[in-house]
C-alpha positions as CSV (number, residue, x, y, z in Angstrom):
1,M,-4.4,119.8,151.8
2,R,-5.4,119.8,148.1
3,S,-2.9,121.3,145.6
4,M,-3.8,124.7,144.2
5,V,-2.9,126.3,140.8
6,I,-2.1,130.0,141.0
7,N,-0.1,132.6,139.2
8,I,2.7,134.6,140.7
9,E,5.1,137.3,139.5
10,E,8.1,134.9,139.4
11,A,10.4,137.6,138.1
12,K,10.7,139.0,141.7
13,L,12.7,135.9,142.6
14,K,16.2,137.1,141.9
15,T,18.6,134.9,143.9
16,L,19.0,131.1,144.3
17,S,18.3,131.4,148.0
18,Q,14.9,132.9,147.2
19,I,14.3,130.1,144.7
20,K,15.1,127.5,147.3
21,A,12.9,129.2,149.9
22,F,10.1,129.3,147.4
23,L,10.4,125.6,146.6
24,D,10.5,124.6,150.3
25,G,7.5,126.8,151.2
26,T,5.2,125.9,148.3
27,S,5.2,122.1,148.3
28,E,1.3,122.0,148.4
29,V,0.9,124.6,145.6
30,T,1.1,124.0,141.9
31,F,2.2,126.7,139.5
32,R,1.8,126.4,135.8
33,V,3.3,128.5,133.0
34,S,1.1,128.3,129.9
35,K,2.2,125.8,127.3
36,G,2.8,128.6,124.7
37,E,5.1,130.5,127.0
38,R,6.9,127.6,128.5
39,N,10.1,127.7,126.5
40,Q,10.3,131.5,126.8
41,F,10.0,131.2,130.6
42,I,12.8,128.6,130.8
43,E,15.1,130.7,128.7
44,R,14.5,133.7,130.9
45,V,15.3,131.7,134.0
46,F,18.6,130.4,132.4
47,K,19.6,133.9,131.5
48,R,18.5,135.6,134.8
49,F,20.3,133.2,137.0
50,G,23.3,132.4,134.7
51,Y,22.7,128.7,134.7
52,A,26.0,127.7,133.1
53,S,28.1,129.5,135.7
54,H,26.7,127.5,138.7
55,G,27.8,124.2,140.2
56,R,25.8,121.0,140.3
57,V,23.8,121.7,143.4
58,E,22.7,125.2,142.3
59,K,21.8,123.9,138.9
60,G,19.7,121.2,140.5
61,V,17.8,123.9,142.4
62,L,17.1,125.8,139.2
63,L,15.9,122.6,137.5
64,R,13.6,121.8,140.4
65,Y,12.2,125.4,140.1
66,I,11.6,124.9,136.3
67,E,9.9,121.6,136.9
68,R,7.6,123.1,139.5
69,M,6.6,126.0,137.3
70,T,6.1,124.1,134.1
71,G,5.0,120.7,135.1
72,L,7.7,119.1,132.9
73,S,9.6,116.0,133.9
74,R,13.3,116.1,134.8
75,Q,14.1,114.3,131.5
76,Q,12.2,117.0,129.5
77,V,13.9,119.8,131.3
78,T,17.3,118.2,130.8
79,R,16.7,118.0,127.1
80,L,15.8,121.7,127.0
81,V,19.1,122.4,128.9
82,R,21.1,120.6,126.2
83,Q,19.3,122.6,123.5
84,Y,20.0,125.9,125.3
85,R,23.7,125.1,125.8
86,K,24.0,124.1,122.1
87,D,22.0,127.0,120.5
88,G,22.1,129.6,123.2
89,K,18.3,129.9,123.0
90,L,15.1,127.9,122.9
91,S,12.5,127.8,120.2
92,K,9.6,130.2,120.8
93,Y,7.0,127.4,121.1
94,P,7.4,124.1,122.8
95,Q,8.6,121.3,120.6
96,R,5.8,119.1,119.5
97,V,6.0,115.4,120.3
98,A,6.5,113.4,117.2
99,P,3.7,110.9,116.3
100,K,4.4,107.3,117.0
101,N,4.5,106.6,113.3
102,G,6.5,109.7,112.5
103,F,8.7,108.2,109.8
104,T,9.5,110.4,106.8
105,R,7.2,109.5,104.0
106,R,9.2,108.5,101.0
107,Y,6.6,107.6,98.5
108,T,4.2,110.3,97.6
109,V,0.5,110.3,96.6
110,A,1.7,110.6,93.0
111,D,3.8,107.5,93.4
112,V,0.8,105.5,94.5
113,A,-1.1,106.8,91.5
114,F,1.7,105.7,89.1
115,L,1.7,102.2,90.7
116,A,-2.0,101.9,90.2
117,E,-1.6,103.0,86.6
118,M,1.1,100.4,86.1
119,D,-1.2,97.7,87.5
120,V,-4.0,98.7,85.3
121,L,-1.9,98.4,82.2
122,H,-0.6,95.0,83.2
123,N,-3.6,93.6,85.1
124,T,-1.8,93.6,88.5
125,L,1.1,91.2,88.1
126,S,3.1,89.8,91.1
127,G,5.2,92.1,93.2
128,P,8.6,91.1,91.8
129,A,7.3,91.4,88.2
130,T,5.8,94.8,88.8
131,K,9.0,96.0,90.5
132,K,11.0,94.9,87.4
133,L,8.6,96.8,85.1
134,M,9.0,100.0,87.1
135,E,12.8,99.6,87.1
136,R,12.8,99.2,83.3
137,A,10.4,102.2,83.0
138,F,12.9,104.4,84.7
139,Q,16.3,102.9,83.9
140,V,15.7,101.8,80.3
141,F,13.0,104.1,79.0
142,G,13.8,107.2,81.2
143,D,10.3,107.6,82.6
144,V,11.1,109.9,85.6
145,R,7.6,109.2,87.1
146,F,9.0,105.9,88.3
147,E,12.3,107.2,89.8
148,R,11.4,106.4,93.4
149,L,9.3,103.4,92.6
150,A,12.2,101.8,90.8
151,D,14.0,101.2,94.1
152,I,10.9,100.1,96.1
153,S,11.1,96.8,98.0
154,V,8.6,94.1,97.0
155,S,7.1,94.0,100.5
156,H,6.5,97.8,100.5
157,L,5.0,97.6,97.1
158,Y,2.3,95.4,98.6
159,N,1.9,98.0,101.4
160,L,1.2,100.6,98.7
161,R,-1.3,98.4,97.1
162,G,-3.2,98.3,100.4
163,N,-3.2,102.1,100.4
164,K,-6.7,103.7,100.4
165,Q,-5.8,105.9,97.5
166,Y,-4.6,102.9,95.5
167,Q,-7.8,101.0,96.3
168,N,-9.9,103.9,95.2
169,K,-8.2,103.8,91.8
170,R,-8.1,100.1,91.3
171,R,-11.3,98.8,93.0
172,H,-14.2,97.9,90.8
173,W,-17.4,96.1,91.6
174,T,-19.2,93.5,89.6
175,K,-22.6,92.0,90.3
176,T,-22.7,88.4,91.2
177,N,-23.9,86.3,88.3
178,P,-26.5,83.7,89.5
179,T,-25.8,80.2,88.4
180,G,-28.2,77.3,88.7
181,T,-26.5,74.4,90.5
182,P,-28.8,71.5,91.1
183,I,-28.5,70.1,94.6
184,G,-29.8,66.7,93.7
185,K,-31.6,64.7,91.0
186,R,-33.9,61.9,91.4
187,R,-33.4,59.4,88.6
188,A,-33.0,55.7,88.2
189,P,-29.5,54.3,88.1
190,Q,-27.9,53.4,84.7
191,P,-25.3,50.8,85.5
192,N,-25.0,49.7,81.9
193,G,-25.2,46.0,82.9
194,I,-22.5,46.3,85.6
195,P,-23.5,44.5,88.8
196,G,-23.4,46.3,92.2
197,Y,-25.9,49.1,91.6
198,I,-29.0,48.9,93.7
199,R,-32.3,50.6,92.8
200,I,-34.4,51.7,95.8
201,D,-38.1,52.1,95.5
202,S,-40.9,52.7,98.0
203,V,-44.3,51.1,97.6
204,H,-47.4,52.2,99.5
205,Q,-49.7,49.3,100.2
206,G,-52.7,51.7,100.6
207,D,-54.8,53.0,103.4
208,Q,-57.8,51.1,105.0
209,D,-60.6,52.5,107.0
210,G,-58.9,55.8,107.5
211,V,-55.8,54.2,108.8
212,K,-52.5,55.0,107.1
213,G,-51.1,52.1,105.2
214,V,-47.5,50.8,105.4
215,Y,-44.7,51.9,103.0
216,H,-42.5,49.1,101.7
217,I,-39.0,49.6,100.5
218,N,-37.8,47.5,97.7
219,A,-34.1,47.1,96.8
220,V,-33.5,45.7,93.3
221,D,-30.3,44.9,91.5
222,C,-30.4,46.7,88.2
223,C,-28.2,44.4,86.2
224,D,-29.5,41.6,84.0
225,A,-28.4,37.9,84.1
226,D,-26.4,38.1,80.9
227,A,-24.4,41.1,82.3
228,V,-23.6,39.1,85.5
229,R,-22.4,36.1,83.5
230,R,-20.2,38.4,81.3
231,H,-18.8,40.1,84.4
232,L,-18.0,36.7,86.0
233,R,-16.2,35.5,82.9
234,E,-14.1,38.7,82.8
235,D,-13.1,38.2,86.5
236,Q,-12.0,34.6,85.7
């Protein structure tokens, strides 16, 4: 049998025996209190049945009832019980789940702007040097703009430099300047009389009767005889 979602007048359940009978007889039916009314419903159940005055077994029945009606897990319900016992009430609306990266933000948008301003003035120095400048700005010169940044770690300073707001203030675009870089040059070697430099030439012997002629490759040592003799004397 498929589960069903229906609404009931749950306030008519006034005793724990009625609650237990309800749980045993509705295993295939799902009840859901709306999310906006969830905490108010749980608080009413705690008060109507005097949760704190019951033993462990009776409390377990009430927790099962709350789980069935709200769809919350046992851990979530237990957390709400602790809150109720501590404060005597639950907040009007369910507590929102904190985001995965829900750390308190220490450095503000203004701090990022001040860091960008410092980097503009000093042409973006290294992290340790920039940190020292901001320490001096606050501690020596009393510039309160850098009060928080004076204590920043170098690693987090680089994190702020990667911030989108920082990039929008510091990023600038320049066109690529074309440069002529020759890939290769064809020129005769200039060994200045030193032996060991070979000059390679191709010579076409010509075509005959429409038949392509042969190309000959000549390899010529570029040094002269006098240079060779000088070189030999130097080696001796």
